[in-house]
Every structure is written in structure tokens, then in C-alpha cells.
N, C-alpha and C positions, 0 to 999 in steps of 0.2 A: 534454225529449225528446232534445236533442242530446247530453246527457251519456251517453246509452246507446249512442253510436256505437262505443265501444270494447267491443264485445260480448264475452260470456263463453263463447260457444258453441264456439269452436275453441281455447280456451286452458284446458287442464286444470291448468296450473301455478299454484301459489299465489303471488300477488304479495307482495313484501316491501317494495319501495321504489319511488319515482317521483321524477323530477326534470326540470325544464325547463332546457334547455341554453342556451348563449349565442347560438345561432342559431335559437332557437325550436322546436327539436325536443323531443319528449317521449321520455325514456328510462325504461324500467321494469326493475326487477330482481326476479327470482323465485327460487324454490328450485332447487337443483341448479346454480347458477351461470349461469342463463340471463339474458341482457340483450338487450332489444329496443329498437330506435330507431324512432320514428314520425315520418317527415319532415313538416316544416311544410306543404309543398305539398299533401300528401294531407289533412292536417287542415283546411287552409284550404278545400280543394275540398269536403270533406264539410260544413263549416260553411256553405258558400254554397248548398247545395242548397235547393230550394224545399220547401215543406211537403209537397207531393205526392211529392217524391223522397227524403224523409228515410229511408224504409225501406231505401234503398240505402247509407246512410251507414256503417252498421256493416260491411257487406261491403267497401266501398271502403277504409276504414281498416285493417280486418283484413288485407287483402291487401297493404297498403303497408308493413307493418313489416319491419325488417331484423334478422335474428338475428345479433347481433354475435359470439356465441360460435362460430357456424358459420364466420364470416369469418376468425377467428383460429385455426381448427383446420386443420392441415396434416398429411396422411398419418395421420389418426386421432390425432394428438398435439396437445394443447391446453395451453398454458401457463397458461390461466385456470383457477383451482381450481373444482372441481365442488361448491362450497359455497353455501349460501343467500346471496343478495345482500341483506343486511339494511339497508345504508345506502348512500345515494348523495348526492353533492353536486356542484353545478356551479360551477366556478371561472370566473366570467364575466370576470375580469381577463385570463386567459390562454387563454380558450376551451378549457378542459379539463373533464373529468368524472372524478370519483372514485367508484369502486364498492368496497364493502368487505364482507367476511364477518367472522367473529369474530377471525381471526388473520392474514388477508391483505388486501392492497389491490391494486386495479388502477387505472392511470391511462390515460385516453383523450384523444385529440384530438377535440373535439366537432365540428370542421369536417369532418375527413376520416374520422372514426370509426375511426381507427387505434389499436390497442393499443400504448401507449408503454412500459409498464413494469408488472411484477407484482412485488410485494415484500412481505415479512413485517412483523410488528409491530416487529421489531428494526431495520428499515430495510434488511435484506439482500435483494438482488434474487433472485427465485425463477426459476431457469433451467428447472427441470422439476418439474412438480407430480405428486405421488403421491397416490392416493386414500387417505384415512385409514381405518385398520382399524376394524371395527365395535366392537371392545372392546379396551381396553388391559389386557392380563393382567399388567402389570408387578408391581403390588403383590401380586396373588394368587400368581404364580409365586415371587416373592421370599419370601413367607411360607411357601409349601409347601417350598421348598428348606431354609429354616431349620429348620422343624419336622421334616421327614423326616430330615435329617441328624442333628438332635439325637436323634431316636428311635433311629436306628441306633447312634449312639455309646453311648447309654445301655445298649443290649443287649450291645455288644461290649466296653465298657470299664467293667467293674464296679468297677474299682479307683478310678475317678474319684469324688471326693467329691461329695456333694449340693450343697455350696456352689459348687464349681467348675462343676457342670453348670448351676446356676441362673444363675451369673454369665455363663456363655457364652450361655445363652438370651437373657438380658436385653441383652447387648451386641449379639448378632445381631439381635434385634428393633429395638434402637435404630438400628443401621446401616440396616436396611430402611426404617424410618420416615424417617430423615434423608434417605436417597437418594430415597425416594418424594416427600418434601417438596420437594426440589430439582427433581425431574423434574415434579412435579405429578400429582395423582391422575388427572386427565384431561388429560394433556399440559400445555399452558400455560394451564390453566383460569383461573388468577388474573390472566391478562393479556388476557383476551378484550376485544375492542372492543365497547362498549355505546353509544357516541354518536359522531357526526361532524358537524362544522360548519365553516364558513369565515368568518373575520373580515374586516372591511372592508379590511385591509391585505393581503389575499390569503394569509394564513397559515391552514393547515388544522389544526384542533384535533380530536383523538380522545381519548375517555375510556375507561378500562379498569375491569375488575372489581375491581382492587386499589386503586382510588382515584386512580391516577396519570393525568395529562393529558399527552399528547404533542403537540408542535408540529412541523409539517412545512412545508417550503417548497412552492412550486407545482410543482416537479419531482419531488416525492416523496422529498426528502432529509430525514432526521430531524434536526431542529434542537436540540431539548432536551426533557427530561421533567421535569415539576414534580409535586409531590404535597403537598397541603395537608390531606388528609383520607384516612382509611383505608377509608372505606366505598365501595362500588361506585358508579361514575358511571352515571347513568341518562339524562341529557340535557345538551345544551350549546346555548346560545343566544348569538348575537353581535349587537351593535348599536353602531355608532360605535366609540369607543375602549375598549369594555368587553366582557367575556366572562363569562357566567354559567354556572355548572356546578351541576347538580342531582344529588343523591346518593340512594341507596336509604335512607339514614338520615333523609331528610326535610329535610336541610340544603341551603341554597343558598350558594354562594360566588361572589363577584364578583372578577374579576382584570382587570389591564390587559393590553395587547396583548403584553407581554413575559412574561406568566405570573405576575406578582407579585400576591400576595393583597392586595386592597383592603379587603374586609370579608366577613362571613359571618353567617348567622342560621338559625334553625330555621324553615323555611317551613311544614312540615306534619308530622304524626305518622306519615306513611307515605311511600314512595318518590316523588320528584319525577320523573314520567315524561315530561313535556313542558313546554316554556317557549316563550313568544312575546312579542314586544314590540308594543304598540299604544298610540297616544296618547303619554302620558308615563309609561306603566306597563309593568312586566314582569309578565306573568301566568303563574302556575305551576299546573300540573295535577298533583294527587296521584293515587296509585294507587286510592284509595278514591273518587275522583271530585270531590273538593273543588278549588275554584279560588280563588286569592288574587292580589291585585295589589300591586305594590311600585313605588315611584317609581324610575325608571331612573337618576336622579342620586344615589341613595342607595347607599353613604355618600358624603357630600360636605359642602360648607360649610353646606348647609341643615340637615343632621343636627346640626351643632354648635349652631346657633341653636335648633333644636327641642329638643335635649337639655337645654340650659340652661333654657329655659322650662318644660319638663316637670319638671326637678329642683326648680324653685321651687314647683311645685304638687304635689309628690309625695304629700303627706298626703291629698290629695283622692281618690287612687285606690289608695294602698298598703293592703294587707291583711296581717294578721299571724296566723299559726297556730302552735300549740304542740302537738307530739306527743311521745310517749315511745316509744323504740325499745329493745327487748331484744335484745342480741347474746350468743350463747353459743358457746363453742368446747370441743371435747372430742376427744382422741385416744383412740379406743375400742379400739384394739389388736385389731381383727378380732373383737371380742365383740359380742353383742347384749344390750343393757341390759335390766334388769328394769323393769317399769312404775313401781314405786315410785321408782326412781332418776330416771326422767324427770320424775316429779311433783316431786321435790325440786329438780331442776335448773331446770325450765322452768315447771311447772304453776302454782305460786303467783305467781311474778314476772310471768307473762304476763297475769294478770288486770287489771293496771293499765296496760298498754301498747297501742299501736295497731299496731305492727309488730314482728315477731319474725324475726330472722335467725340461722340456726344453721350453724356450720361444723364438720364432722367430719373427722378424719384417721384413716388406717389402717382404713377401713371394710372393705377387703378387700385382702390382699397376697398374696405368693407369686409365684415366677418365672413360672409358667404364666399366672396371671391378669394380671400386669403386661404380659407379652408380648402376650397376646390383646387387652388394653385398648388398647395402643399400635397394634396393627393395626387395630382398630375405629375409632380416632380418625382414621386416614388416610382413611377413607371416610365420616366424619361421623356415626359411631355412638358411643353412650356408654351408661353405666349398668350395673348388675349386680343380681343377686337381693338381695344384702345392702343395696345402695343403696335399692332399692325398699322393702325391709322397714323401713329407717330412716325413709324419707319417710312411709310409712303409719303407723308407730307414733307418730312425733312429731305427725303430723296428728291422730291420735286423742287424744293428750295435750292438744292445743290446742283440742279440740272443733271440728275442721275441718268446714266445711259449715254449722255453726250459728253459731259465734262468729267463726271465722277462715276465710280462703280462701287457698290457696297461690297465689302470684303468679309463682313461677319457681324453677328449680333447675338445677344443673349438677354433673355428676360427671366427674372425671378420675382413672381408676384408683382409688386409695384415698381420694381427696379428694372431699368432697361439701359443697355449699353449697345452702341452700334458704331461702326467705322466705315468711312468712305475714302477711297483712294483715287487721286487723279489718274486718268487713263495712262498718262506718260510714266507714272510711278508704279502702276499696278504690276508690271512684269517683274519688279524687284521686291515684291511683297509675297510672302508665302508662309506655309506652316501655320496658318491661322487656327487658333483654338480658343475655346470659351470655357468658363467655369463659373460656379456660383457657390456662395456660402451664406446660408440663412443665420440670422442672429436673434430673431424674435421668438418669444415663447418656447423656452426649452431648446434654443438653437435649432429649431425645426421649421419655423414659419418665416416667410420672406417679407413681413412688413418692415423689418430692419435686416440689414445684411449687406452683401456686396455681390456684384457681377463683374466678371473680368474678361478681357480679350488679350490674348498673347499672339504676337506675330513676329515673323522674321523679316526685317527690313535691311536690304543690302547685307544679308547674312548675319545681322545682329538682332538679338532678341529684345523686343520692347513690349512691356505689359502696361495695360490701362485698366484701372480698377475703379468702378463707380460704387460709392458707398452711401448708406443711409444709417447713421448711428442713433443710439438712444437719445430721446428728447428730454427736456426739462433742465432747468438751471442747475439743480443739485446733482444731476446724474453724471458728473465728470468721470468718476471711476468706472461707471458702466460703459461710457464712451471709449475710454482707454482699453477696457476689456474687449469691446467689440472690435477695435482695430487689431488688437493682438490676436484675437481668434481668426479674423480674416487673413491676416498676414501669414500666420503659421499653418493654416489648414486649406487655403485656396489651392486646389490641385487641378491642373490641366491634364486630366488623366486619359484623354483619348485624342492624342495628336492625329493629324490628318495627312493625307497625301497631297497637300497643297504645293505651292511653288517652292522652289529651293534655289536661291541665288539668281544671278542675272541670266543664266543660260536657260532657265525654265520658261515655258510658255504658259499662257493662261489656262487654268483648269478649274473645275468646280471644287469647292471647299466644303467638306463635311465637318460640321462643328460638333464639339462635345456637348452632350445634353445631360451630363452627369451633375450631381449636386452632392456636396460633402455635408452630410447630416450627422456623421458620427463623431466629428471633432478630431479625427485622427490626423496626425501630421504626415504629409506625403512622403518625405524622406527623413530618415533618422537624423534629426538635428539640423536639417538643411531645408527650409521652406523653399518651394519652387520660385517664389517671387525674388528670393535672394540671389538666384542664379541668373536673373535677367540682366542685360546690359543697361537697361533704363526702365524705370517704373514710374508711372504717373498715377497718383491717387486724386480723384475728383469726386465731388458729391456734396450732399447735405450732411456735414459732420456733426452739426447741432451743438457745437461749442458756443457758449454764450459769453456775455460781458459780466464780470463779477464785481462786487463791492461798488456798485453804482446804482442810482435810482433811475426810473424812467425819465423823469424831467431832466436830470443831469445829462443823461445820454442824448436826449433830444437837443439840448442846448449845444453840446459838443459837436453833434452832427451838423447843426445849422451853421456853426462857426467853422466847419470843416477841420476841426482839431483832431485829425485822425491819429496823429502820433500819440496824443494823450490817451485816446480811447484804446489804442493797441496795448497799452500797459495794463488794461483791464481785461484783455482777451484771454479766456481760459486756455485756448489751444496754444497760444504763444507761451504761456506759463508752464503748461504740461510738457511742451517740447523742450523748453530750457531745462526742466527737471529730468529730462531723459525718460519720461514715462510713456511717450507715444510718438509715432512717426520718427523713430530714431534714424538719424543719418539723412533726413530728407530736408529739402529746401522749399521756400515759398517766395514768390515775387513780392515786391513792396506793395502794400495795400494803399491805394490812393483813391479808393471809392468808398461811398457810405456803406454802412451795414446793410445787408441784403434781406433782413428779416426783422419784424413781421409787418406786412403791409395790408391795407384794405384793398380788395380787388377793384380795378378800374378807377383808382384814384391816382392821378399823376403827381409827380413831385415828391419832395420830402414830407409834405403834409399828409401823405398817405400812410404813415406809420400807424400801427395799431392804436385805435382810440376807444376800444371797447372797455368794459369794466376791468378786464384782466390787465390791460395796458402792458403787454409784453415788452420787455426792454429790447431795443434794437440790438442786433448781433450779426457778426459775420459768420453765419452758419454755412454758407456755400463757398467752398474753397477748392484750390488746385495746388497740390504739393507734388514734388518729384525728387528723384535722385538719378544720377547718370553713373558713368564708370569711374568718375574721379574720386580718389581718396582724399585729395586736397583740392581746394577751389581753383588753384592756379595751374593745374596740370593741363598739358597740351594733348590734343588728340593724336593717338598713335595706335598701332596694333595691340599694344599692351594696355592702352586706355582708349578703347575703340569708340565710345560715344561720349561726346561733350556737348552739353546743352546750355542755352541761355534763354531768358524770357524777354521777348520784344514787346509784348502787350499783355496786361493783366487788368481787367476792368469788369464792372458790372453794367448791365444795360438798364439804367434806371427808368427809361421811358416805356419799358414793357410793363403792362399792368394786368396781365391775364391771371396771375397767381399771387399768393401771399408772399412768395419769394421772388427775388429778382434773378434773372439768369446771369451767369458769370462766364466769361470766356478768357482763354489764355493762349497765346501763340508762342510756340517754342521754335528757336532756330537751332537745329540739331546738326552737328558735324559728326560724320560716321567714317571711321577708317576700316577698310576691309582689304583682303588679299585678292589679287587677280590670280585665281587658282591655276590658270594655264601657265602663266609666267612663274608662279611659285613652284610648280612641279618641275619646270625646266631648271630652275635654280637648284632645287633639291637634287635633281639628277646629276647636275654638275658637281655638287658637293660630295655626293656618295660615290662618284666614280674616281675621285682623286684623294690623295693624302691619307691621313690617319683614319678617317671614317671608313674608307674602303678596306683597309687592313683589319679594322675592328669587325666589320661585317663578315669578312672571309673567316676570321677566327671564330666568330659566333656560330657559323654554319658548319664548322668541322665536327665530325663524329668523334667523341672521346674514345681513347683506347681502352680496351677492357680485356679481362681474363676470364675464361670459362674453365672450370677445374678439370674437365674430362671430355673425351670424345665418345666414350662408350660406357654404358650402364647395363648391368645384368641384374634382373630382378628374379627372386625366387619366392613363390607363393605370394604372401602379402607383405613382403619386406618393403621397407622405405629406404631409399637412398637419397643422398643430398647432392645437389648440383649447386656449386658456388659460382656466383657471378660478381666480379670486382670491377668497379670503375677506377681506372688508373689516373684519370684526370684529377688534379688538385684544384681546378678552377670552375669547371662546368659540370652540371648535372647530366646524367645519362638516363635514357628511357629504354627499358628492355621489354621485349615481347617474345613469348615462346609460342610457336605454332607447330602443328603436326604436318609435316610435309608428305608423309605417306605411311601406309600400314601394310603389313603382309602377314599371312598365316603360314607357318612352316609345316609342310606336309612331312611324311615319313622321310623323304629325301630332301635335304636342305636345298639342293640345287633347284627344286621345283617351286621355291618360294617366289612370290610376286609382289612387288611394291606398288601399291595403289595410292594415288594422290587423294588427299582429303581436302575439304574446304578449310579456309583459314580458321585457326583455333579448333579444328575438328579433331579433338582427342578421342580415341576409341573409348568405349565404355569401360574397358578393363584398366585404363590408365588414368591416374590422377596426378596432375601437375599443379602445385600451389606454392607461391603465386605464379600465375602465368604472365602477368604484366606488372610493371611497377616503375618507380622512379628511384634512381640511385644518386645520392648526394656525392660530391667530390670525395674520392677515396673510400667510399663505402663498399662493403661486401654484403651480399644478401644470399641466404640459403634457400634454395628452391627444393621442396620435397617432391620426389618422384616415387610413386607408390602404385603397386598392383592392387586392383580391387575387383572382387567378383561381384558382378551385378547381374541378377537374373530378373528379367522382365516377366510379366504375366504370360506372354506368348511362349516363354521358354520353360514354363512349369505348369503342372497340373496338380491341383490340391497341394501346392507347396513343394512338390517333388520335382527336382530338375530332370528334364527329359533328354536333353542333348549334351549332358555333361561330358560324356566320354568322346563324343565326336567333335565338340566345339572347344571346351575349355581345357582339354588335355593336350591340345596342340600348343607348340611354342608360337609365340607372337612377337613381332618386332615392329618398331616404328622409327622413323627418322624425325627428330625434333630439330627445329631451326630456331636458334637464339638470335633475334634481330635487335640490334642496339642502335639508337639514334641519339642525336643531341637535342637540346631544347630550342635551337634556332633554325632547324631544318628537318624535313622528313627523310633526308638521305640517311642510309643506314649501312652498317656492317653486319655480317652474319657469321655464325659459328654453328656447325652441324654436330648434333649429338645422336649417336645410335643407341636405342634402348631395346633390349631383348628380354622377354619374360620366359623363363624355363621352369618346368615343374620339378619338384624335389626328387621324383623317382628316376629322372634322367641322370645319367652318369656325369660326374664332374668333368671327366675327360671330354665328353661331348660338349659340355658347356665351354670348356677351354678352347676346343677346336673352333666353335662358333665365334668366340670372342677374338681368337687369333685371326680368323678369316676376315672379320669386319674391322680390325684395328686400322686406324688411319694415322698417317705420319703427322705429328703436330708437336709444337714446342710447349703445348699446354700441359700442366701437371695434372695427373689423375689423382683425385683425392676423395675420400669419403664414399667410395664405391665398393660395396661388399660383394664378393663372389664366393 
């Protein structure tokens, strides 16, 4: 019943956050930037009402709240942004409160309720807040200007060539896209704050949509920014010397208090929206409602022991699967293929495989289409009529719906990639995600670039990347640069709630529509593609044959001297030099060069016979890497994906384009763990032997010493409370809370101890720091100080009104020092009695009060002045 006292009748605002402050007040944040403070005195009074009076509780508390936004509004001007207060945190070490919207923060004094500072996500102080506009017309206006000006020029400058007009349109669109990317389609959308937490050392941690984590000191100064993952942060949890960060990808990372990455793992197949520590576990809540628990000391020494024992028993829970994957690449030259051509290319080969991945280039081109595609990408749109035709036609060729199901696709201008899984394999494929990287015209237009699909197959990550690199014989360095740009910047930044492992059932898959146009690397030094268990690159790489004439190449092809021709292959030479596709392999080429042909001319006589006579070349290729560091490694849980090529050929009878389609079939062996059996084995290991004793030792609460049981304060004196961690091996976490407060009337026997909320220090008492981490053997000094705080309600024109009735009374509190270890939330406690006496009271009276409250203890009293 008492929980209803914060009634909803007079508050039409939607609440977004709530926090208990260092002095026991409840602060709530709502939409529109409204922040309300609920004083502890009113809450306490409402809680103390009898059963018959509880109907008055809601009215009592409702009238008691203080509108902090109104307090900081002067002359109609408020420096507090009118944005939803999504997050709040109480800095109990410094008696401050943080409130945050998506892009701004406000810092408050929780004792005086003063607004100390308003600042942005970049750390810059906001002096004047302007209301955001309802719509950002930047991109729309930019594109209108480009297209209108282009249209006018076409009418008035008939002498300008079509090529020049196309080039101008593309450059203009690239400039608009690049500028929009820097500005952000919706302002600083990729920098929005999505989580806020405070660690035990008083550092404030905020997480952003771009995956970065920002550390702030207690005064709102930006200390550093770290980024170990490109996915959006969804939650942050702190305990002791560790900080856990949950991402929309389902991954959880654990860091130390300096932001260094300690470990990471995939916790769920959907976003990790909340985390909490309880007992010896970190519990994670996924968006789909699933909850999992993880040992809070992991990773650590226990993991090393467990890993060794599990490795010794690997064969008891390891499972091995073998699947075949058909990959096909084709530069279709803006043509639509005949049904027979698709049957030749994919139909027969697909009958023996479980997964089909197709990459197309030049599905649709032209200056107008490329400019429009670039504009659509900036607002998260993709696709075209030609792209949809190809998806539907290939689906029919593969008997989609009966034999295969499409699991994902992605189009970037003329580039298209799509994957189909056989129905029997579909339940074991999940976490499908897509990404795109443009490489044309300022790294902003998709006439060149790459599109990729990432998926989890039997719990192993496989990536497929369809590329189209720079053309022309002499552009070798540009092609190398295109690959490097794609490999380093391809970011699958919006993972989905797809399937996860064998136990998952079929669900819909929401693909990422993002595009990396900024050139930023998703993870610091670690491209996402490098983390996959297997990566397949396919496409029109455009590498040519060098140091050979057209006639020489034609003669070698007619004689099928492919070994001699391969010595002239630019790609082979660049790979040997370590300049491109580092660490990747290719099957042996036993087919003629696939470029360039006259359309609808069969046979090798169809090579380019125009005036340009382009030298035949193997432009269309399939390259890959798996988990092996050496080619002879066997499949195991340590080397989980081992692949071999069973077919690598070009379909020379297909004549719909100036390129020949290429197909490659992989036989892939995958090792994965049977999680049910693995958990059983893990339980057996942890319940016996050395690991069990290590776990029990890590859960123990370190012994500690508190310097005193009693503290007497006079006026504004400061006393020191010393806490010592006696353990020489483990860290200890201390937390000081106020268990109760009483006001001493004239007769000491009439005092009454009233419980306060956790951390609810009375306004006259300052305890700093109230939380912290003690290293082995470390001693920390906690300052305990009396402080006179007069709020506006207690004064008129600056003159205290109730000074003789309120502040002249002796006051006392019971502090509880709780100490826990870093491996569990179990704790030990030590009680400290604090009494404040005024100077005009006799020393004998103080001594009597101290004597009466003295507790038997073997702790030494030190640094306490009386």
C-alpha cells in the first residue's frame, strides 16, 4: 500500500529515470527535462502514518516535491535542456547527482540541489540551450540544391558532355553524402548516450550508440574515451574493480577501472539491455527476456584452471558438422539474365549444398541512379527494382520456399549480396547481419565498394563479402587500397535478434541498413572481419594480366596455357608481395579468363574484338580464409572451421554479360560445443578438486579493521575514520551507509533512531568517500564532518529561521561500514556511532553520551577528537 504514495494523479509527465541521492532524497527524471526531488523528511513522515492515515500519504508526498527545473529558470531562461531525462546516477562519494539526456549532461549538488554544470557529450560546457528543431532538413536541402542546379545546367549548357554532367552529379552527391556523414543524419545520432553508471572509484561511465565508452571525473570533466566494439552500448554495470558493458550485438565486455579490456563474450543473441550483480554472479537481461548469469571473477585465474580441465575433456562435448557452401559471383553489366543462364550457373550446383551465397556487380548503374542510391543510404534506405528482380529470380531458381529460404541480403548501388539456406540447415543459422562500404568518388558512392553478410553457422561466425574494385590495367594500387579500406572499415554495427545455436527456432531477421561512409575503423586495431572464423571474398576484383599483349593472351587462352598466364596475373603478384588479401587462399584456376566478352557470343571467340581490344583477365574471383594458422591444421574447438575447395570454375557458356559468372563450392568442417554436455562437464569440474577450493577462497570476504566504534563531532570539526584491508591477496570493497538518525531532545532518553534509505546521510553529515576499493593491505582515511546546510525553506532573506529549534539540538546517526570481496556480494559489517554536539554543551555531558553509547570491540579508536 505504501508504494502507492507517489500518486499518478497530478503528474501527467512520463517518468524516465529515478535515483536515491546521498542524503536519502528520491530524484526522478521525466520527459521534457523535468527533474523533481522528493525530500526524505516528507517520505519518512508518509511512511510513519498509521493504517488509518495512509490515504493521506499520496497527497503529503505529492505536495512535497521540489521542481528543480523551475529553481534554475531565471527570467524565462533555463540552461537545463528541455530533453527527456533518460538516465540518472548518484555520486555518493561527492554528494552529487548526474542527470542525462541523449547528448547532454547536468551535474547537481545533492545537498543544496544547486545546478553546478550543464555540458555536452564532448565535455564542453553549455552556456545557453536552444530547443532542437523538429526536423533536420540538412540532407534533403543538400540534395535538392544538387539536383536543381544540375537540372538547370543541363538546360542551359547543352555543349557540356554527358560524361561531364554525370561526373559532376556524382561528385556533388558524394560531397553531400560525405558532409551529411560528418554532420550525422540526425545531428550527433551516432554519439547518443545509451547508458550511465558510476564505478566504485567515483568515475562516471557513459556508453554511446557508436560503441564508445566515455570516462568522466566527479566534476564532469572528460577523462578519456575507449572503444573496444563498434556495436551500440545498451547497458553498463559496475562492481568493485570491474566494469561490464552490454551491447546491442548481445556481447558483454569486462574492463578494469582504467577502461582496459579484460575479456569479452557473446552473452545473448539479442541486445543486453540491463545488468546487475548479485551473489557471485553478473546477471544479464536480453531484449527478448532471457536472463543469464556469469561469475563476476571471470575472466581470471579460475578461468585458466577451468579452461585447462575442459580442454582435457574436450572430446566428451565437442561436436563436428560438415556442410557445403556454394558461392557465386557475376558482374551482370546492368543486364537481366535468362532463366537458362541461372540454371547453368547455380541450378545444378545448388542441389548438393546447404548454403548458397551470391554476389552481383553492376546490377544497376548510371549517374542518376548512383546519386539517388547515395542519398538513400544516408537515411538508411537501400535496394532497387533491378535488385528485387534478381533476388526473386535467383530465389525461383533455387526453389525458394520449398528447398531453400533466403536468410539475408544487402544492396549498395550496383552491388548486391544475398544468401539462401537449405531448410534443414536453417535452424542452425542465426545472428544474420549486413554491412556496406562504398569506395567510389570520395569513398561515398557505391559504384565501387563492397557489401557483406555475417552469420553464425553452428555457433561459428562466417562472413561473405562481395566486392567491386577500381577498374583499368594501371590501377593496381587503387585496387589494393580498395581492399584495405573494405577490410578495415566494414562494420556490422546493428546485429539482430536472429537465431542462436541449434536450440533456436526460426525467427525473422532484421538486417543492418547502415553504411560506413566515414572511413572509421570499427574496433581499435581490430577490424570486425578479422574476428570471424571464416571469411570469403568474392566479386569483380578487376585485377588484370600485366606485361602481355592482347594477341599473346588470346593465344595462351586458346592453348589453355593457364599456368603461364597466371604468372602474369596482377592479383597473384600483389598477394605474393603481401600487399593485398593477406593470409587468404584461392583455389587453383583451371578456367579461361572471365573478362572481357562480347555479349551473346559463345565460346572463346567472344573475347573483346572492339577497337580497345581489352586484354583477357581473371577479374572475377573467390578467395577465403578459415581458422587455420597453417594449412595442415585439423578441425577442433581451438581451430573450429576448416575449409577446402571442391569446385572452382567459370560458366563459359553463359553469354548475358561481358563477364562470365564464377562459382566455387566449399566443403566446410565445423567444430562446436554441445552446450548442455559442456555445462554438465563444467559443473563436474567446479564441484571437485583444486577449482572448488579456489572458488571458495575467491568468494571469501577479506578481514578488515575499522579504527573506531564512536565518533563525536563538535561544530564543523572533521574526524577521520580509518578502514584497513588485512588481506594480502584480495581486494576489498567498502560501502558506508546511514542506518538511522535521531535528534536528541532535552532529555537524552527521548531520542529516537529512525532508519534512512541506503546511503541516506542526513544533510548535516558529510562522509567522504562513502564507497571505494581497497587494495591488499591498503588503508583509507574516510573524512566524517559536520556541515550546516540551510535550504531556502529554512531561511528568509538569508536569515536562518529555525536555527535554535533545529540546529542547536544534538544529533546522532548509526553508520554501517559494509565490506565485501571482489568475488561475491556477501559482506561483513561494522557499526560506527556518530554524534554531533554543540560547543556550548558541557564536556561532561558529551562524555556521558559517549560512555553510554560505547560498544565493546577489539578495534582501536584513533583519530577521533573529543
